[in-house]
C-alpha positions in Angstrom: 168.0 -16.8 -31.7 167.4 -13.3 -33.3 170.8 -12.1 -32.1 172.9 -15.0 -32.2 171.8 -16.5 -35.5 170.5 -13.7 -37.4 172.5 -10.6 -36.5 175.6 -12.5 -35.5 175.3 -15.1 -38.3 176.4 -17.9 -35.8 175.4 -21.1 -37.7 176.5 -23.2 -34.9 174.0 -21.2 -32.5 171.0 -23.0 -34.4 172.0 -26.5 -32.9 172.2 -24.6 -29.5 168.8 -23.1 -29.8 166.6 -25.2 -31.8 165.6 -28.6 -30.4 166.8 -31.6 -32.4 163.1 -32.3 -33.1 162.0 -28.6 -33.3 159.5 -27.9 -36.1 159.4 -24.2 -37.9 156.2 -23.9 -39.9 156.8 -21.1 -42.6 154.0 -20.9 -44.9 153.3 -24.3 -46.3 156.7 -25.5 -45.4 157.5 -27.4 -42.3 161.3 -27.7 -41.2 162.4 -30.1 -38.8 165.4 -29.5 -36.6 168.7 -27.9 -37.1 169.4 -30.0 -40.1 166.3 -29.0 -41.7 167.0 -25.4 -40.8 170.6 -25.0 -42.0 169.6 -24.8 -45.8 167.4 -21.7 -45.1 170.1 -20.1 -43.2 172.6 -20.5 -45.6 170.6 -19.4 -48.4 169.6 -16.2 -46.5 173.2 -15.5 -45.5 174.6 -16.2 -48.9 172.0 -14.0 -50.6 172.1 -10.8 -48.1 175.3 -9.1 -46.8 174.4 -6.5 -43.9 171.6 -8.7 -42.6 170.0 -7.2 -39.4 166.9 -8.1 -37.7 165.4 -6.0 -35.0 162.5 -7.0 -32.6 160.0 -4.1 -32.1 157.4 -5.8 -29.9 157.2 -8.9 -28.0 154.8 -10.7 -25.6 155.0 -14.0 -23.8 152.1 -16.4 -22.4 153.2 -19.6 -20.8 155.5 -21.3 -23.0 154.8 -19.2 -26.0 156.3 -16.0 -27.3 155.3 -13.7 -30.2 157.4 -10.9 -31.6 157.1 -8.4 -34.3 160.2 -7.8 -36.3 161.6 -6.0 -39.3 164.9 -6.9 -41.3 167.2 -5.1 -43.4 169.9 -6.2 -45.7 171.7 -5.7 -49.1 171.2 -8.2 -52.0 174.5 -9.2 -53.0 174.3 -12.9 -53.7 172.1 -15.2 -55.7 170.9 -17.8 -53.0 167.3 -17.2 -54.1 167.8 -17.7 -57.7 167.7 -14.3 -58.6 171.1 -12.5 -59.5 172.5 -10.1 -56.9 170.9 -6.6 -57.5 172.7 -4.5 -54.9 169.5 -3.3 -53.7 168.7 -2.6 -49.9 165.5 -4.5 -48.7 163.4 -4.0 -45.7 161.0 -6.5 -44.6 158.6 -7.2 -41.8 157.1 -10.2 -39.9 155.7 -11.6 -37.1 156.9 -15.0 -35.3 155.4 -16.9 -32.7 157.7 -19.8 -30.8 157.0 -22.5 -28.2 159.7 -23.2 -25.9 160.3 -26.5 -24.2 163.4 -27.5 -21.9 165.0 -24.1 -22.6 165.0 -24.5 -26.7 162.8 -23.4 -29.6 160.3 -26.6 -30.0 158.0 -25.0 -32.5 158.0 -21.8 -34.4 155.4 -20.0 -36.7 156.5 -17.7 -39.4 154.4 -15.0 -41.2 156.7 -12.5 -43.1 156.3 -10.2 -46.2 157.8 -12.5 -48.8 156.1 -10.8 -51.7 157.3 -7.5 -50.5 160.9 -8.7 -50.5 160.6 -10.1 -54.4 159.1 -6.7 -55.3 162.0 -5.0 -53.8 164.4 -7.3 -55.5 162.9 -6.8 -58.9 162.4 -3.0 -58.4 158.6 -3.3 -58.6 157.9 -1.7 -55.1 158.2 1.9 -55.3 156.9 2.8 -51.9 155.3 1.4 -48.8 151.7 2.3 -49.8 149.0 0.2 -48.0 145.5 0.0 -48.5 143.6 2.6 -46.4 146.8 4.6 -46.1 146.5 8.3 -46.2 
């Protein structure tokens, strides 16, 4: 899904990889099946050009897989309701997926939405974290 959907931008791969009744949990929002996921995909791809997602680590246990990732892109569209800034973004996240019958049956997303918004608004000056030296 990372390579086909996000890095190559193949919208049709969503239906090939996400089960018709597959559920993606993203914060308080649940998206069901490809039809439910298309609007999110469209919004992200209309907002960011040069979108690239890189998996840094992954692990699997039975029918579940977890991976830590980062994504970069350039804010060239207003799909998030914010006029394009031309700024480059870098966000990080962790995703857990459950696979059934060779398709994504359920997924849980946790990513730095606040960090992305701060970068778009120009209020994030550096990646300083509590406890960082």
